[in-house]
C-alpha positions in Angstrom: 9.6 -58.0 -36.0 9.2 -57.7 -32.2 6.6 -59.9 -30.6 3.3 -58.1 -30.2 2.5 -56.8 -26.8 -0.9 -55.5 -25.6 -2.6 -54.6 -22.4 -6.1 -53.6 -21.3 -6.7 -51.5 -18.2 -10.2 -50.4 -17.2 -12.6 -49.7 -14.3 -14.8 -52.6 -13.3 -17.5 -53.2 -10.7 -17.0 -56.1 -8.3 -19.0 -57.7 -5.5 -17.4 -57.0 -2.2 -18.1 -57.5 1.5 -21.8 -58.2 2.3 -22.5 -58.2 -1.4 -21.8 -54.5 -1.8 -20.9 -53.3 -5.3 -17.5 -51.7 -5.1 -15.1 -50.2 -7.7 -12.1 -52.0 -9.1 -9.3 -51.3 -11.5 -8.4 -54.2 -13.7 -5.2 -54.5 -15.8 -4.4 -57.5 -17.9 -2.5 -58.7 -21.0 -4.7 -58.9 -24.1 -3.7 -62.5 -24.9 -5.7 -65.6 -24.2 -3.7 -66.6 -21.2 -4.2 -68.3 -18.9 -2.6 -65.7 -16.5 -2.2 -65.8 -12.7 -4.2 -63.3 -10.8 -3.0 -60.6 -8.3 -5.1 -58.5 -6.0 -3.3 -55.2 -5.3 -4.3 -53.6 -2.0 -3.9 -49.9 -2.2 -2.0 -47.9 0.5 -3.5 -45.3 2.9 -3.5 -42.5 0.3 -6.2 -44.6 -1.4 -7.2 -45.9 -4.9 -4.7 -43.6 -6.6 -2.7 -43.3 -9.8 0.4 -44.9 -8.2 -1.4 -48.0 -7.2 -3.1 -48.4 -10.6 0.4 -48.1 -12.1 1.4 -51.1 -10.1 -1.5 -53.1 -11.5 -0.4 -52.2 -15.0 3.2 -53.3 -14.2 1.8 -56.7 -13.2 -0.2 -56.8 -16.5 3.0 -56.0 -18.5 4.6 -59.0 -16.8 1.9 -61.5 -17.5 -0.6 -61.2 -14.7 -4.3 -60.2 -14.4 -4.3 -57.7 -11.6 -7.1 -55.9 -9.9 -7.1 -53.1 -7.3 -10.3 -53.0 -5.3 -11.3 -49.6 -4.0 -11.6 -50.2 -0.3 -12.9 -46.6 0.1 -15.8 -47.0 -2.3 -18.5 -46.7 0.4 -16.9 -43.5 1.7 -16.8 -42.1 -1.9 -20.4 -43.0 -2.5 -21.4 -41.3 0.8 -19.8 -38.1 -0.4 -22.0 -37.9 -3.5 -21.1 -36.2 -6.7 -20.0 -32.8 -5.4 -16.5 -33.0 -6.6 -14.9 -31.4 -9.7 -12.7 -34.4 -10.5 -12.5 -38.1 -9.7 -9.2 -37.5 -8.0 -10.8 -34.9 -5.7 -13.5 -37.4 -4.9 -11.0 -40.1 -4.1 -8.9 -37.8 -1.9 -12.0 -36.8 0.1 -12.9 -40.5 0.5 -9.4 -41.2 1.8 -9.9 -38.4 4.4 -13.3 -39.8 5.4 -11.8 -43.3 5.8 -9.0 -41.9 8.0 -11.5 -39.9 10.1 -13.5 -43.1 10.6 -10.5 -45.0 11.9 -9.6 -46.8 8.8 -11.2 -49.6 6.9 -12.9 -52.2 9.2 -10.9 -55.4 9.0 -13.9 -57.6 8.2 -14.9 -55.3 5.4 -11.4 -55.4 4.0 -11.4 -59.2 4.1 -14.7 -59.4 2.2 -13.6 -56.9 -0.4 -10.3 -58.6 -1.1 -12.1 -62.0 -1.3 -14.6 -60.4 -3.7 -11.8 -59.2 -5.9 -10.2 -62.7 -5.9 -13.6 -64.2 -6.9 -13.9 -61.7 -9.7 -10.5 -62.7 -11.1 -11.4 -66.3 -11.0 -14.5 -65.7 -13.1 -12.3 -64.4 -16.0 -11.7 -66.9 -18.8 -8.0 -66.0 -19.0 -7.2 -66.4 -15.3 -5.4 -69.7 -14.3 -7.4 -69.7 -11.0 -4.3 -69.0 -9.0 -4.5 -65.7 -7.1 -2.1 -63.8 -4.9 -2.3 -60.6 -2.9 0.1 -57.8 -2.5 0.0 -54.6 -0.5 2.1 -51.6 0.6 2.1 -49.8 3.9 -1.4 -50.1 5.3 -2.0 -52.5 2.5 0.8 -54.6 3.7 -0.9 -55.0 7.0 -4.1 -55.9 5.2 -2.1 -58.6 3.2 -1.1 -60.2 6.5 -4.8 -59.9 7.7 -6.3 -61.4 4.5 -3.7 -64.2 4.2 -4.7 -65.3 7.7 -8.5 -65.2 6.9 -9.0 -66.2 3.3 -8.2 -69.9 2.8 -8.3 -69.8 -1.0 -5.4 -67.4 -1.4 -2.4 -69.0 -3.1 0.4 -66.5 -2.2 1.0 -63.2 -0.4 3.5 -60.3 -0.5 3.7 -57.8 2.4 5.6 -54.7 1.4 6.5 -52.9 4.7 3.1 -53.3 6.3 2.9 -51.4 9.5 0.9 -52.3 12.6 0.9 -56.0 11.9 2.0 -55.9 15.6 -0.2 -53.7 17.7 -0.4 -53.0 21.4 -3.8 -53.3 23.2 -4.1 -49.5 23.2 -3.8 -49.4 19.4 -6.6 -51.8 18.8 -10.0 -50.3 17.7 -13.5 -51.4 16.9 -12.5 -51.3 13.2 -9.3 -53.3 13.8 -9.9 -55.3 17.0 -7.2 -57.9 16.6 -3.6 -57.5 15.7 -2.8 -59.5 12.5 0.3 -61.0 14.3 -2.1 -62.8 16.6 -3.7 -64.6 13.6 -0.4 -66.1 12.4 -1.4 -69.6 13.2 -4.1 -69.3 10.6 -1.9 -68.1 7.8 -3.1 -70.0 4.7 -0.5 -69.3 2.0 3.2 -68.7 1.5 4.2 -65.1 2.5 7.0 -62.9 1.1 7.9 -59.9 3.2 10.0 -56.9 2.0 11.2 -54.3 4.5 13.5 -51.4 5.0 16.1 -51.4 7.7 15.5 -47.7 8.4 11.7 -48.1 8.7 10.0 -47.2 12.0 6.7 -48.9 11.2 7.4 -51.8 10.9 10.6 -51.5 12.8 13.3 -54.1 12.5 12.2 -55.3 15.9 8.6 -55.8 14.7 9.9 -57.7 11.6 11.9 -60.0 13.8 8.8 -60.7 16.0 6.8 -61.5 12.8 9.5 -63.9 11.7 9.6 -65.5 15.1 5.8 -66.2 15.0 6.0 -67.5 11.4 8.8 -69.9 12.5 6.8 -71.0 15.6 3.9 -72.0 13.5 5.9 -73.6 10.7 4.7 -71.3 8.0 6.3 -70.9 4.5 7.8 -67.5 4.2 10.7 -65.4 3.0 11.7 -62.0 4.5 14.2 -59.6 3.1 15.3 -56.3 4.7 17.2 -53.7 2.7 19.9 -51.5 4.2 19.6 -47.7 3.5 15.9 -48.0 2.9 13.0 -46.9 4.9 9.2 -46.9 4.5 7.8 -46.6 1.0 11.0 -47.5 -0.9 9.0 -48.7 -3.9 7.4 -45.4 -4.5 8.8 -43.2 -7.3 6.0 -40.6 -7.4 3.6 -41.2 -4.5 2.7 -37.9 -2.9 5.0 -36.1 -5.4 8.3 -35.0 -3.8 7.7 -37.1 -0.7 7.4 -40.3 -2.7 10.6 -39.6 -4.7 12.5 -38.9 -1.5 11.4 -42.3 -0.1 12.3 -44.3 -3.3 15.4 -46.5 -3.1 16.5 -48.0 -6.4 18.5 -50.9 -5.0 15.6 -52.1 -2.8 12.9 -51.5 -5.4 14.7 -53.3 -8.2 15.6 -56.3 -6.1 12.2 -56.3 -4.5 10.4 -56.5 -7.9 12.6 -59.4 -8.9 11.7 -61.2 -5.7 8.0 -60.5 -6.2 7.9 -62.0 -9.7 10.0 -65.0 -8.6 7.7 -65.6 -5.6 4.6 -65.5 -7.7 6.3 -67.5 -10.5 6.8 -70.2 -7.9 3.4 -70.1 -6.2 1.0 -68.9 -8.9 2.2 -70.9 -11.9 
């Protein structure tokens, strides 16, 4: 008989920035473990089905994964006047965009809260990594430079790691690239050669800074791939058009190898 496989995926509450209670989505194997932990930072479309599917993929491969809802406060401010949870989350995404995105200090606090939650679980091996896509990739770079207890990080085509002075805002006052000296853990970066944000020039600048400060990192850029090459269904037809099998397949292999090396 085949070996038994089991998974549990559920909504949880975690303590985020300033002690706020925020939503999380936890996926884990049902065995005793111990399993390494991964915080999955959702992309700009929000705490959506596609990001939760990524958490379940990690659980299938032997990780305890959690997706903190960085738009929880916007969702709560909207109240209960929505027909479905998806409609509420979509409205929260719009509200967060209108407000100029998630404040960086709040993001750091929420990700650290998600990490702390994972480490309270009896089946977690206390090693925790972070991964993010698009805006979440930028937030990976941000949190990796500001949370000393992180063990590994994966930036999937994070845009605006490099930002001009005109692009800085009250919510995002410092470009993550300027925090590189404080990077606290090994960083894996996965990028598309046809991406405009981050462009190949920005990726080269990131690599230059990582080398300058002697950081542990690996970068891989895929030809014939642009932004969002992991997404098979995000935003329906748009996501499928962005997907590149060669990049996504190799990218997942590299992600699991990176975490296997640094979170074991």
